[in-house]
matplotlib code that plots the C-alpha trace (Angstrom):
import matplotlib.pyplot as plt

x = [-51.4, -48.9, -51.4, -53.9, -51.2, -50.3, -53.9, -54.6, -51.6, -52.6, -56.1, -55.3, -56.6, -53.4, -55.1, -56.6, -53.2, -51.4, -54.0, -53.8, -49.8, -49.9, -52.3, -50.1, -46.8, -48.2, -49.6, -46.3, -44.8, -47.2, -46.8, -43.1, -43.6, -45.9, -43.5, -40.0, -37.6, -35.6, -32.4, -32.8, -33.4, -33.4, -36.4, -36.0, -35.7, -38.2, -38.4, -40.6, -44.0, -42.8, -40.3, -42.9, -45.2, -42.6, -42.8, -46.6, -46.4, -43.9, -46.0, -49.1, -47.4, -46.6, -50.2, -51.4, -49.2, -50.7, -54.3, -53.5, -51.9, -54.9, -57.6, -60.5, -63.0, -61.3, -63.0, -66.4, -66.3, -64.7, -66.6, -68.6, -65.5, -63.5, -66.6, -66.8, -63.1, -63.2, -66.3, -64.4, -61.6, -63.7, -65.1, -61.4, -60.5, -63.2, -61.8, -58.1, -57.5, -55.6, -57.4, -56.0, -57.6, -60.7, -61.4, -60.6, -59.9, -56.3, -54.0, -50.5, -47.9, -44.3, -44.3, -47.1, -50.8, -53.4, -57.1, -59.4, -62.3, -60.6, -60.2, -63.9, -65.0, -63.8, -64.8, -68.3, -68.6, -67.6, -70.3, -72.8, -72.0, -72.2, -75.6, -77.1, -76.0, -77.2, -80.3, -83.7, -82.3, -84.5, -84.4, -87.9, -88.6, -88.5, -86.1, -83.8, -83.7, -83.3, -80.3, -78.6, -79.2, -77.7, -74.6, -74.0, -75.1, -73.2, -69.7, -71.1, -72.4, -69.2, -67.2, -69.7, -69.0, -65.4, -66.4, -65.5, -68.2, -66.3, -65.8, -69.3, -70.7, -68.9, -70.9, -74.1, -72.5, -73.4, -77.1, -75.8, -74.8, -78.3, -79.8, -77.8, -79.1, -82.8, -83.4, -86.8, -86.4, -89.1, -86.8, -84.0, -86.2, -87.3, -83.7, -83.0, -85.9, -84.5, -81.2, -82.9, -85.0, -82.0, -80.4, -83.9, -84.2, -80.8, -81.6, -85.4, -87.2, -88.5, -92.2, -92.3, -90.6, -93.4, -96.1, -94.6, -94.7, -98.2, -99.1, -97.4, -99.3, -102.5, -101.9, -101.0, -104.2, -106.2, -104.5, -105.3, -108.8, -110.1, -112.2, -111.9, -114.1, -112.0, -108.8, -110.1, -111.1, -107.5, -105.8, -108.0, -107.1, -103.4, -103.3, -104.9, -102.5, -99.5, -100.9, -101.2, -97.9, -96.1, -97.1, -96.1, -92.8, -92.2, -93.3, -93.3, -91.2, -87.5, -87.0, -86.1, -88.7, -91.3, -90.0, -90.7, -94.2, -94.9, -94.0, -95.9, -99.0, -99.0, -98.5, -101.2, -104.4, -103.7, -102.6, -105.7, -107.8, -106.0, -106.2, -109.9, -110.0, -107.8, -110.2, -113.3, -112.2, -110.1, -107.6, -104.0, -102.7, -103.9, -101.7, -98.6, -99.3, -99.8, -96.7, -94.6, -95.9, -95.1, -91.6, -90.7, -91.8, -90.1, -87.0, -87.1, -87.2, -84.4, -82.1, -82.6, -81.9, -78.9, -77.4, -77.6, -77.1, -75.0, -72.5, -70.0, -69.9, -67.1, -68.9, -72.0, -70.0, -68.3, -71.9, -73.1, -70.0, -70.4, -74.1, -73.2, -75.2, -72.1, -68.9, -65.8, -62.7, -60.3, -62.0, -63.5, -63.5, -59.8, -58.7, -61.1, -60.3, -56.7, -57.2, -59.2, -56.5, -53.8, -55.8, -56.8, -53.2, -52.1, -53.8, -53.8, -50.4, -49.5, -46.4, -44.2, -43.4, -41.8, -42.5, -45.9, -45.7, -48.8, -47.5, -44.0, -45.3, -47.8, -50.8, -53.2, -53.3, -53.3, -52.0, -50.6, -53.6, -57.2, -56.2, -53.6, -55.6, -54.8, -51.1, -51.9, -53.9, -51.2, -48.1, -49.8, -52.7, -55.8, -53.9, -52.7, -56.0, -57.9, -55.2, -55.9, -59.7, -59.4, -57.3, -60.0, -62.8, -60.7, -60.4, -64.0, -65.1, -62.8, -64.2, -67.7, -66.8, -65.1, -68.2, -70.6, -68.5, -68.6, -70.2, -71.1, -73.5, -71.0, -68.0, -70.5, -71.7, -68.3, -67.1, -69.9, -69.2, -65.5, -66.9, -69.3, -66.7, -64.0, -66.4, -67.8, -64.2, -63.1, -66.3, -66.2, -62.6, -62.3, -65.7, -64.6, -61.2, -63.0, -65.5, -68.5, -69.0, -68.4, -64.9, -65.5, -61.9, -61.9, -58.6, -58.2, -57.7, -54.3, -53.2, -53.2, -50.7, -51.5, -50.9, -54.3, -56.3, -53.7, -53.7, -57.4, -58.0, -55.3, -57.0, -60.3, -59.0, -56.8, -59.6, -61.9, -59.2, -58.6, -62.2, -62.3, -59.1, -61.1, -64.6, -64.8, -63.9, -66.1, -69.5, -71.9]
y = [-19.4, -22.1, -24.4, -23.8, -24.7, -27.9, -28.9, -28.2, -30.2, -33.1, -33.3, -33.2, -36.2, -37.7, -40.5, -38.1, -36.3, -39.8, -40.9, -37.6, -37.8, -41.3, -40.0, -37.1, -39.0, -42.0, -39.2, -37.6, -41.0, -41.4, -37.8, -38.5, -41.6, -39.9, -37.2, -38.8, -38.2, -40.9, -39.1, -39.7, -36.1, -35.7, -35.9, -32.2, -30.8, -27.9, -27.6, -30.8, -31.2, -33.7, -31.0, -28.1, -30.5, -30.8, -27.1, -27.2, -30.0, -28.1, -25.0, -26.9, -28.1, -24.4, -23.6, -26.5, -25.0, -21.5, -22.8, -24.5, -21.5, -19.4, -19.6, -22.0, -19.0, -17.1, -19.3, -18.9, -15.0, -14.3, -17.0, -14.3, -12.1, -15.0, -15.6, -12.1, -12.0, -15.0, -13.7, -10.6, -12.8, -14.9, -11.5, -10.4, -13.5, -12.9, -9.4, -9.7, -13.5, -15.3, -17.7, -21.2, -24.0, -21.9, -20.9, -17.6, -19.3, -18.5, -15.9, -16.2, -15.1, -15.6, -19.1, -20.4, -20.5, -20.0, -21.1, -19.2, -21.5, -24.2, -21.9, -20.9, -24.4, -24.2, -20.6, -21.4, -24.2, -21.8, -19.2, -22.1, -23.1, -19.6, -19.0, -22.3, -21.7, -18.1, -17.0, -17.9, -19.8, -22.8, -24.9, -25.5, -21.7, -20.4, -17.5, -20.1, -22.2, -19.0, -17.9, -21.2, -21.3, -17.9, -18.8, -21.9, -20.6, -17.3, -18.8, -21.5, -19.0, -16.8, -20.2, -21.1, -17.8, -18.6, -21.2, -24.2, -26.7, -29.2, -26.9, -25.7, -29.2, -29.7, -26.9, -28.9, -31.5, -29.1, -30.3, -33.5, -31.2, -29.6, -33.0, -34.1, -30.9, -31.7, -30.9, -32.5, -35.9, -35.2, -32.7, -35.1, -37.5, -34.8, -33.8, -37.7, -37.6, -34.5, -36.2, -39.4, -37.1, -35.3, -38.5, -39.7, -36.4, -37.2, -40.6, -40.7, -38.5, -35.5, -35.9, -39.2, -37.8, -35.2, -37.9, -40.0, -37.0, -36.2, -39.8, -40.0, -36.9, -38.2, -41.6, -39.5, -37.5, -40.8, -42.3, -39.1, -38.1, -41.6, -40.1, -42.1, -39.8, -36.7, -38.6, -40.1, -36.5, -35.2, -38.3, -38.1, -34.3, -34.9, -37.7, -35.5, -32.7, -35.1, -36.7, -33.2, -32.0, -35.1, -34.5, -30.9, -31.9, -34.4, -32.6, -28.9, -27.4, -27.3, -30.0, -27.6, -25.0, -27.8, -29.1, -25.9, -25.6, -29.2, -28.3, -25.1, -26.5, -29.4, -27.3, -24.8, -26.8, -29.7, -27.2, -25.1, -28.2, -29.2, -25.7, -25.7, -28.8, -27.4, -24.3, -26.3, -28.9, -26.6, -29.5, -28.5, -32.1, -31.6, -28.3, -30.4, -32.7, -29.7, -28.0, -31.3, -31.8, -28.1, -28.4, -31.7, -30.5, -27.1, -29.0, -31.0, -27.8, -26.3, -29.4, -29.1, -25.5, -25.9, -28.7, -26.7, -23.1, -23.2, -26.1, -26.0, -28.6, -30.6, -30.7, -32.0, -34.8, -35.8, -36.4, -38.1, -40.4, -41.3, -42.4, -44.3, -42.1, -41.1, -43.0, -40.8, -42.8, -40.4, -37.3, -36.5, -40.1, -40.4, -39.7, -42.1, -45.0, -44.6, -44.4, -47.5, -49.3, -48.2, -49.3, -52.6, -53.3, -53.3, -56.5, -57.6, -56.5, -53.9, -53.6, -52.4, -48.8, -46.6, -49.4, -48.3, -48.1, -46.1, -43.8, -43.5, -42.9, -40.2, -41.9, -40.3, -36.4, -34.8, -38.2, -36.3, -34.2, -35.3, -38.9, -39.7, -42.7, -44.5, -44.3, -46.1, -48.7, -49.4, -49.6, -50.8, -52.8, -53.8, -53.9, -50.3, -48.9, -50.9, -49.3, -45.9, -46.2, -47.8, -44.6, -42.3, -44.5, -44.6, -40.8, -40.3, -42.6, -41.0, -37.7, -38.9, -40.1, -36.6, -34.7, -36.7, -36.2, -32.4, -30.5, -27.6, -27.3, -25.0, -27.6, -30.4, -28.4, -27.5, -31.1, -32.5, -29.8, -31.2, -34.7, -33.8, -32.0, -34.6, -37.4, -35.6, -35.1, -38.6, -40.0, -38.0, -38.2, -42.0, -42.3, -40.3, -42.1, -45.5, -44.1, -44.2, -40.4, -37.5, -36.1, -32.5, -31.7, -32.5, -33.4, -36.3, -34.6, -34.5, -37.0, -35.0, -32.6, -29.0, -26.5, -24.7, -28.1, -29.4, -25.9, -25.7, -29.1, -28.7, -25.5, -27.3, -30.4, -28.5, -26.0, -28.8, -30.7, -27.2, -26.9, -30.6, -30.2, -27.5, -29.0, -29.1, -25.6, -23.9, -22.7, -22.0]
z = [66.2, 66.3, 67.9, 65.1, 62.5, 64.3, 64.6, 60.8, 59.6, 62.0, 60.6, 56.9, 55.1, 53.9, 52.2, 49.7, 49.2, 48.6, 46.1, 44.2, 44.3, 42.9, 40.0, 39.2, 39.2, 37.1, 34.9, 34.4, 33.5, 30.7, 29.4, 29.4, 27.4, 24.8, 24.2, 24.6, 21.8, 20.2, 20.8, 24.7, 25.8, 29.6, 31.9, 32.7, 29.2, 29.5, 25.9, 25.9, 27.4, 30.4, 31.3, 31.4, 33.3, 36.2, 36.4, 36.7, 39.2, 41.3, 41.2, 42.2, 45.4, 46.1, 45.4, 47.7, 50.7, 50.1, 50.2, 53.5, 54.9, 54.6, 57.4, 56.4, 57.1, 54.2, 51.7, 53.3, 53.8, 50.3, 48.4, 46.3, 46.0, 44.4, 42.3, 41.0, 40.3, 38.1, 36.2, 35.3, 34.1, 31.9, 30.3, 30.0, 28.1, 25.6, 25.1, 25.3, 25.3, 22.4, 20.1, 19.9, 18.1, 17.3, 20.9, 22.6, 25.9, 26.9, 28.3, 27.0, 29.5, 28.3, 26.9, 29.2, 28.5, 31.2, 30.8, 33.2, 32.5, 34.5, 37.6, 37.4, 38.6, 42.2, 42.6, 41.2, 43.8, 46.5, 45.4, 45.1, 48.8, 49.9, 48.4, 49.6, 53.1, 53.1, 55.3, 54.1, 51.1, 50.0, 46.8, 47.1, 46.5, 42.8, 43.8, 45.3, 42.0, 40.0, 42.0, 41.9, 38.2, 37.8, 39.7, 37.6, 34.1, 34.2, 33.9, 31.6, 29.2, 29.3, 28.4, 25.6, 24.1, 23.8, 22.5, 24.7, 24.7, 26.8, 29.8, 29.4, 29.9, 33.1, 34.8, 34.5, 36.8, 39.7, 39.4, 41.4, 44.3, 44.2, 44.2, 47.3, 49.1, 48.5, 44.8, 43.7, 42.4, 39.9, 38.5, 38.3, 36.4, 34.1, 33.4, 32.7, 30.4, 28.6, 28.1, 26.6, 24.5, 23.1, 21.8, 20.5, 18.6, 16.9, 16.0, 15.3, 12.7, 14.5, 13.4, 14.9, 18.1, 18.4, 17.8, 20.6, 22.9, 22.1, 22.7, 26.0, 27.2, 26.0, 27.9, 31.0, 30.7, 30.4, 33.5, 35.4, 34.1, 33.3, 30.5, 27.3, 25.3, 25.8, 25.3, 22.0, 20.9, 21.7, 20.1, 16.8, 16.5, 17.2, 14.6, 11.9, 12.6, 12.2, 9.2, 7.5, 8.9, 7.7, 4.2, 4.4, 5.8, 3.1, -0.1, 0.5, 3.3, 4.4, 7.0, 9.9, 9.2, 9.0, 12.3, 13.8, 12.3, 13.4, 17.0, 16.8, 15.2, 17.7, 20.8, 20.1, 19.4, 21.8, 24.4, 23.9, 24.4, 27.6, 28.8, 28.4, 30.3, 33.0, 33.4, 33.3, 35.8, 37.8, 38.3, 38.4, 37.5, 34.1, 33.8, 34.8, 31.8, 29.5, 30.7, 30.4, 26.8, 25.9, 27.5, 25.7, 22.2, 22.6, 23.7, 20.5, 18.4, 20.5, 20.0, 16.2, 16.3, 18.6, 16.4, 13.1, 14.3, 17.4, 17.1, 14.5, 11.8, 13.3, 16.7, 15.1, 13.2, 16.5, 18.0, 15.0, 14.6, 18.4, 17.9, 15.0, 12.6, 10.5, 9.6, 9.2, 10.1, 8.4, 9.6, 13.0, 13.9, 13.3, 17.0, 18.5, 16.1, 16.6, 20.4, 20.4, 18.3, 20.8, 23.8, 22.2, 21.1, 24.7, 25.6, 29.1, 30.4, 27.8, 25.4, 28.2, 29.4, 26.6, 24.1, 22.7, 19.0, 18.5, 21.0, 19.5, 16.1, 17.2, 15.6, 18.2, 18.1, 21.6, 23.2, 26.2, 27.0, 26.2, 24.8, 27.6, 28.6, 25.3, 26.2, 29.5, 27.6, 25.0, 27.4, 30.5, 29.2, 31.0, 34.2, 33.8, 32.8, 35.7, 38.1, 36.8, 37.1, 40.7, 41.7, 40.6, 42.1, 45.4, 45.3, 44.6, 47.4, 49.8, 48.9, 49.6, 53.0, 53.8, 52.5, 54.5, 57.9, 57.5, 60.3, 58.2, 55.2, 53.4, 53.4, 52.4, 49.4, 48.3, 48.7, 46.6, 44.0, 43.8, 43.5, 40.8, 38.6, 39.2, 38.3, 35.0, 33.9, 34.6, 33.0, 29.9, 29.3, 29.4, 27.7, 24.7, 24.6, 24.1, 21.8, 24.2, 24.3, 21.9, 21.8, 23.4, 24.7, 28.5, 30.2, 32.8, 36.2, 37.7, 34.8, 31.4, 30.5, 31.2, 34.0, 34.1, 34.9, 37.3, 39.2, 39.2, 40.5, 43.0, 44.3, 44.2, 46.3, 48.8, 49.7, 50.4, 52.5, 54.3, 55.3, 56.2, 58.6, 60.4, 60.4, 64.2, 64.4, 61.6, 63.0, 60.2]

ax = plt.figure().add_subplot(projection="3d")
ax.plot(x, y, z, "-o")
ax.set_aspect("equal")
plt.show()
């Protein structure tokens, strides 16, 4: 037993740990700067955020030791058990949690708040790795895709019900894990197309979007069938439908209702014509075109429904402001505008540590949590922000190296799960801070103030490093 502990310690990847500790330490320095009082309160003042963050950091170090003490096989054998427990906890927070800032996402214990959705990320990665290494599993089978979808979407849906849109979005990053393990490239292209279609739906009139979708489908049919006559018939039919529906949309009906009718009235006749062609020609390639067209049109309709019926008004406005469709500098755009002012005012070298005027006057709300990066920009300038970005890039590259050297599929999948979640948090947090992405409330890993995020990412990283340390002993 003593030999096993010695080998584990000797095989720990200390490069990853050092990078992580540097990020945590630099993060605490900026949390301190964002919250320091003018009366010169001590660094260990537990009534302030920087004092509480020291408690979270100390506790995370204890958590790291506990993760390394457990045998690596524990995480393999109990992957589903841990996943089941966190699902029950997510249900529990919906029933018994405390609502804070409009979201029922927290358990309050004493003076501390625990957010279970953060801990669900590593345990979802464990369950996903367990499923994808099970007997007879294949991503090429429908049952395999269905099972992976359920593993990922179950916690995502429970978190969306809280509602916590930011944490929900992170779960879609597990798609990159599936792609690494053989997920169809065509499916990835389709997902990328749907993302582009989402933004196009918000920026272009919906009838025009539907017309473009139908036109692309007809061009695909022409390229496949090489039948100009049939394509012209379909195109004329589609054009006539859109002419009529556009007039209805403009003069008679409510916009959202007419959008639904436009989609429905387009899918049905064009779909029926393509279906007849599929049946008569017995060519499956035409069916793919039909399916693609139907999925695209129904997606456009669902985006409109989701924007107006699911998202709250302030969430809608954040998206519109980010895309430049609305201008609200004193409303939902206030945080981003002040953040960009703070970062821009830092220049190349910054104003100096503890000398940020935007930071000291608290112009940017949540400056020690979601908008901590603007503190770096103001006080450390371009050099400081570049340093932070390079730290994360270095950690991500190191994680890829470790994931690729794993001897077991389980460890590799879990490693890429950590990479996907870490990259998504890093990209979205910095993107929303500089105004490139909508503000959805995602912390910067290991850097922002908050115990739940720090603990969850510590568990995530250390489980992977524990698996890596025993990569030569694990046989699966």
